[in-house]
ROSELUM-922000 format. One record per residue: x, y, z of N, C-alpha, C in turn; chain; residue in one letter. Coordinates in steps of 0.1 Angstrom, whole numbers. Atoms other than C-alpha are relative to their C-alpha. Last residue first. Example, Ala and Ser with C-alpha at 12.3 -4.5 7.8 and 13.67 -1.06 7.14 Angstrom:
BEGIN
SITE     n.X     n.Y     n.Z    ca.X    ca.Y    ca.Z     c.X     c.Y     c.Z   mol   type
SITE      -9     -11       0     137     -11      71      -8      11       8     A      S
SITE       9     -12       0     123     -45      78       9      12       0     A      A
# end
This chain:
BEGIN
SITE     n.X     n.Y     n.Z    ca.X    ca.Y    ca.Z     c.X     c.Y     c.Z   mol   type
SITE      -3     -12       9     583    1332     396      10      -3     -11     A      P
SITE     -13      -6      -3     571    1297     409       2      12      -9     A      T
SITE       1     -10     -10     534    1289     408      13       7       4     A      G
SITE      -1       6     -14     535    1256     390       1      10      11     A      D
SITE      12       8      -3     522    1272     358       1      -7      13     A      V
SITE       1      11      10     549    1299     359     -13      -9       4     A      T
SITE      -5      13      -5     543    1330     379      -1     -10     -11     A      A
SITE      10      11      -4     537    1363     362       7     -12       4     A      P
SITE      -7      13       2     565    1390     362     -10     -11       5     A      T
SITE       9      11      -3     550    1424     357       8     -13      -3     A      L
SITE      -4      12       7     575    1453     360     -10     -11       4     A      T
SITE       7      13      -4     565    1488     368       6     -11      -7     A      F
SITE      -3      13       8     581    1522     366      -7     -12       6     A      N
SITE       1      12      -9     565    1554     378       2     -12      -8     A      T
SITE     -12       2      -8     576    1585     360      -1     -11      11     A      S
SITE      -2     -12      -8     541    1593     347      11      -2      10     A      S
SITE      11      -9       2     535    1557     335       3      12      10     A      S
SITE       1     -11      -9     562    1531     329     -12       9      -2     A      S
SITE       5     -13       6     568    1498     313       1      11      10     A      G
SITE      -5     -12      -7     580    1462     318      -6      13      -7     A      S
SITE       3     -12       7     563    1429     309       6      12       8     A      V
SITE      -1     -12      -8     573    1394     318      -2      12      -8     A      P
SITE     -13      -6       1     559    1368     294       1      11      10     A      L
SITE      -2     -11       9     528    1350     305      14       4       0     A      A
SITE     -14      -2       1     513    1320     323       3      10     -11     A      Q
SITE      -6      11       7     477    1325     331      15       3      -2     A      G
SITE       8      12      -3     455    1347     353       5     -12      -9     A      T
SITE       1       9      12     481    1374     355      -9     -12       4     A      A
SITE      -2      14      -3     475    1399     384      -2      -8     -13     A      E
SITE       5       9      10     479    1436     380       3     -14       4     A      L
SITE      -5      13      -1     482    1462     408      -6      -8     -11     A      S
SITE       7       8      10     480    1499     406       6     -14       1     A      Y
SITE      -4      14       0     489    1524     433      -8      -7     -11     A      S
SITE     -11       2       9     487    1562     429       5     -14      -1     A      Q
SITE     -10     -10      -2     452    1567     443      12      -2     -10     A      S
SITE       4      -9     -11     434    1534     439      11      10       2     A      Q
SITE      -7     -12      -1     436    1512     408      -6       8      11     A      S
SITE       8      -9      -8     427    1476     402       9      13       3     A      S
SITE      -6     -11      -8     439    1451     378      -9       8       7     A      G
SITE      10      -7      -8     432    1418     361       7      10       8     A      L
SITE      -5      -6     -12     455    1406     333     -12       7       7     A      Y
SITE       5     -13      -5     442    1383     306       7       4      12     A      I
SITE      14       0       4     450    1352     285      -6      14       4     A      V
SITE       9       2     -10     487    1359     288     -15       0      -5     A      P
SITE       5     -12      -5     509    1354     258     -11      -2      11     A      L
SITE       8       5     -12     531    1325     249      -5      13       7     A      E
SITE      -1      -6     -12     542    1337     214      -8      -8      11     A      F
SITE     -13       2      -6     549    1316     184       2       7      13     A      H
SITE      -1      13      -6     512    1313     175      14      -3       6     A      S
SITE      -6      -1     -13     508    1350     170       3     -13       7     A      Y
SITE     -12      -9      -1     505    1351     132       6       0      14     A      I
SITE       2     -14       4     481    1321     131      13       8       3     A      G
SITE     -12      -4       8     492    1284     132      -2      14      -5     A      E
SITE     -11      -3      -9     468    1274     160      13       5      -7     A      C
SITE       4     -12      -8     437    1277     138      12       3      10     A      A
SITE      -3     -12       7     454    1252     114      -3      13       7     A      D
SITE      12      -6       5     453    1225     140       3      13      -7     A      P
SITE       3     -12      -8     488    1211     144     -12       6      -6     A      C
SITE       4       3     -13     494    1175     132      -2      12      10     A      Q
SITE     -12       0      -9     514    1186     102      -3      -3      14     A      N
SITE      -3      13      -5     486    1176      77      13       0       8     A      T
SITE     -13       3       5     484    1209      59       6     -12       6     A      N
SITE       0       0      14     446    1211      62      14      -3      -5     A      G
SITE     -14      -1       3     446    1203      99       2      -2     -15     A      D
SITE      -7      -6     -12     411    1208     113      14       3      -3     A      I
SITE       7     -12      -3     390    1202      81       6       7      12     A      S
SITE      -5     -11       8     417    1178      70      -8      13       3     A      S
SITE       8      -2      12     408    1155      99       5      12      -7     A      A
SITE      11      -8      -2     437    1149     123      -8       1     -13     A      L
SITE       0     -14       6     459    1120     118     -12       7       3     A      P
SITE       9      -2      11     458    1091     143       1      14      -6     A      E
SITE      -8      -2      12     488    1083     165      -9       1     -13     A      N
SITE       2      12       8     464    1070     192       8       1     -13     A      A
SITE      -5      11      -8     477    1096     217      -1     -13      -8     A      A
SITE     -14      -1      -1     472    1123     191       6     -12       7     A      Y
SITE      -5       3      13     437    1112     184      15       0       0     A      Q
SITE       1      15       1     429    1111     221       6      -4     -14     A      I
SITE     -11       6      -7     442    1147     222       0     -15       0     A      L
SITE     -12      -2       8     418    1157     195      12      -6       7     A      I
SITE       0       9      11     390    1142     215      12       1      -9     A      V
SITE      -2      14      -5     400    1160     246       0     -10     -11     A      V
SITE     -15       1      -2     402    1193     227       4     -14       5     A      D
SITE      -7       1      14     367    1187     214      15      -1       2     A      V
SITE       0      14       4     355    1180     250       7      -2     -14     A      V
SITE      12       7      -2     364    1215     262       2     -14      -6     A      N
SITE      -4      14      -1     392    1240     265     -12      -8       4     A      T
SITE       5       7     -12     380    1273     252       6     -14       0     A      V
SITE       2      -9     -11     395    1299     228      -5      -6      13     A      G
SITE      13      -7       2     391    1280     196      -3       9      12     A      D
SITE      -2     -15       0     428    1270     195     -13       8      -3     A      C
SITE       4      -5      13     421    1233     186       0      15      -1     A      D
SITE      -7       7      11     443    1220     215      -5       5     -14     A      I
SITE      10      -3      10     431    1245     241       6      -5     -13     A      D
SITE      10      10      -2     454    1229     267     -12       1     -10     A      A
SITE      -4      11       8     482    1251     253     -10     -12       2     A      A
SITE       6      -1      13     465    1281     268       3     -11      -9     A      V
SITE      14       4       0     473    1269     303      -6       1     -14     A      L
SITE      10     -11      -2     510    1272     295     -14      -5      -1     A      P
SITE      -1      -9      11     529    1239     297     -10      12       3     A      V
SITE     -13      -5       0     535    1216     327       3      10     -11     A      K
SITE      -3      -8      12     499    1207     334      13       7       1     A      L
SITE      -5       8      11     498    1179     359       4       8     -12     A      C
SITE     -14       3      -2     494    1202     388       6      -7     -11     A      A
SITE      -3      12      -8     460    1214     376      15      -2       0     A      P
SITE      -5      11       8     457    1250     364       3     -12       9     A      A
SITE     -15       1       2     437    1271     388       4     -12      -9     A      P
SITE      -8       3     -11     400    1274     382      14       0      -2     A      G
SITE      -4     -12      -7     380    1292     356       8      -2      12     A      N
SITE      -5     -10       9     378    1264     330       4      13       8     A      P
SITE      -2     -11      -9     375    1236     357       6      12      -8     A      S
SITE      10       1     -11     362    1205     339       0      12       9     A      L
SITE      14      -3       6     381    1213     307     -11       0      10     A      A
SITE       1     -14       4     414    1216     326     -14       3      -5     A      V
SITE       0      -8     -12     408    1183     344      -1      15      -4     A      L
SITE      14       1      -6     399    1166     311      -1       9      12     A      I
SITE       8      -8       8     432    1179     296     -15       0       5     A      N
SITE      -3     -14      -4     451    1164     325      -9       9      -8     A      C
SITE       6      -2     -13     434    1130     320       2      15       4     A      Q
SITE      15       0       2     443    1131     283      -7       4      13     A      I
SITE       3     -13       6     479    1140     291     -15       2      -3     A      D
SITE      -2     -10     -10     481    1111     315      -3      14      -5     A      A
SITE      12      -1      -8     466    1088     289       1      11      11     A      I
SITE       6      13      -6     495    1093     266     -12       3       8     A      E
SITE      14      -3      -1     513    1119     244      -6     -13       4     A      V
SITE       9      10       6     551    1115     250     -15       5       1     A      F
SITE      -5       4      14     580    1139     257      -9     -10      -7     A      G
SITE      -9      12      -1     574    1141     295       5      -5     -14     A      N
SITE     -14      -3       3     560    1177     294       9     -12       1     A      G
SITE      -8       2     -12     527    1170     311      15       1      -2     A      N
SITE       3     -10     -10     506    1186     283       8      -2      13     A      L
SITE      -8       3     -11     522    1167     254      -2      10      11     A      D
SITE       8       5     -10     494    1173     229       7      -5      13     A      G
SITE      13      -6      -1     515    1178     198      -8      -7      11     A      P
SITE      10       4      10     551    1165     204     -14       6       3     A      P
SITE      -8      11       7     563    1191     204       4     -10      10     A      D
SITE     -11       5      -8     535    1215     214       8     -10      -8     A      L
SITE      -2      15       0     513    1233     190      12      -3       7     A      C
SITE      -9       3      10     505    1269     201       2     -16       0     A      Q
SITE      -9      12      -4     476    1282     219      10      -2     -11     A      A
SITE       4      13       5     465    1316     210       8     -11       6     A      Q
SITE      -6      12      -6     467    1351     224      -6     -12      -6     A      S
SITE      -9       6       9     459    1380     200       6     -14       6     A      S
SITE       5       3      13     428    1392     216       9      -9      -8     A      V
SITE      10      10      -1     442    1389     251      -6      -4     -13     A      A
SITE      -6      13      -3     473    1408     242     -10     -11       0     A      W
SITE      -6       4      13     453    1436     226       7     -13       2     A      L
SITE      11       5       9     432    1437     257       5      -4     -13     A      T
SITE       4      14      -5     463    1439     279     -11      -5      -9     A      V
SITE     -11       9       4     475    1470     259      -3     -15       3     A      A
SITE       0       1      14     441    1487     263      11     -10      -5     A      F
SITE      11       9       4     439    1478     300      -1      -1     -15     A      L
SITE      -4      14      -4     474    1493     305     -11      -9      -4     A      T
SITE     -10       5       9     465    1525     286       4     -15       3     A      S
SITE       6       2      13     433    1530     305      10      -5     -10     A      T
SITE      10      10       0     448    1524     339      -6      -3     -14     A      T
SITE      -7      13      -1     478    1545     332      -9     -12      -1     A      F
SITE      -6       2      13     456    1574     320       8     -13       0     A      M
SITE      11       4       9     434    1570     351       6      -2     -14     A      A
SITE       5      14      -3     464    1570     373     -10      -5      -9     A      T
SITE      -8      10       6     480    1600     355      -5     -14       4     A      P
SITE     -15       1      -2     453    1624     363       7     -12      -6     A      G
SITE      -2      13      -7     415    1620     364      15      -2       2     A      R
SITE     -11       7       6     409    1657     357       3     -13       8     A      S
SITE     -11       1      -9     375    1668     370      11      -9      -7     A      R
SITE      -5      14      -1     352    1678     343      12      -1       8     A      R
SITE     -15       1       0     333    1710     348       3     -15       0     A      T
SITE      -4      13      -4     297    1716     338      16       0      -1     A      R
SITE     -13       3       6     285    1752     337       4     -14       6     A      I
SITE      -8       9      -8     249    1759     342      13      -3      -7     A      S
SITE     -12       6       7     230    1788     329       7      -9      10     A      N
SITE     -12       2      -9     196    1795     344      11      -7      -8     A      M
# end
């Protein structure tokens, strides 16, 4: 018995979903923290002090939760050593910043108080950590899980604009 398999066309929605997730994946791979001025100033007051350390501890204790109200910079900036996670290592580096201590040469070889891992090719961008999306019929929604740059594009004559909220939740 011969059987013929047919493949149903997924149409423009599937192509849009695939292309959007591909582009977002590239962003997620390339996103890095960047060194602040001054380095470690998470609350944006121009100084590195105990309040910044406390704020970084809050971020480290709730890695999948919302950004704490004290964080006035992109969430990715709390990852002080740019290793992809905010943890006790970032808190220790922040303590060094607050104490005006130089970073170890294994972290900061050029002694500019910015971990070398943060000085990669993409460090001048503030990119989203990830976008989450869903698709049904002709509708598609994306939600930014971190602060990001606005993005515009189109798919099959349907225009879209993504405008993520800032850290404090305002557009």
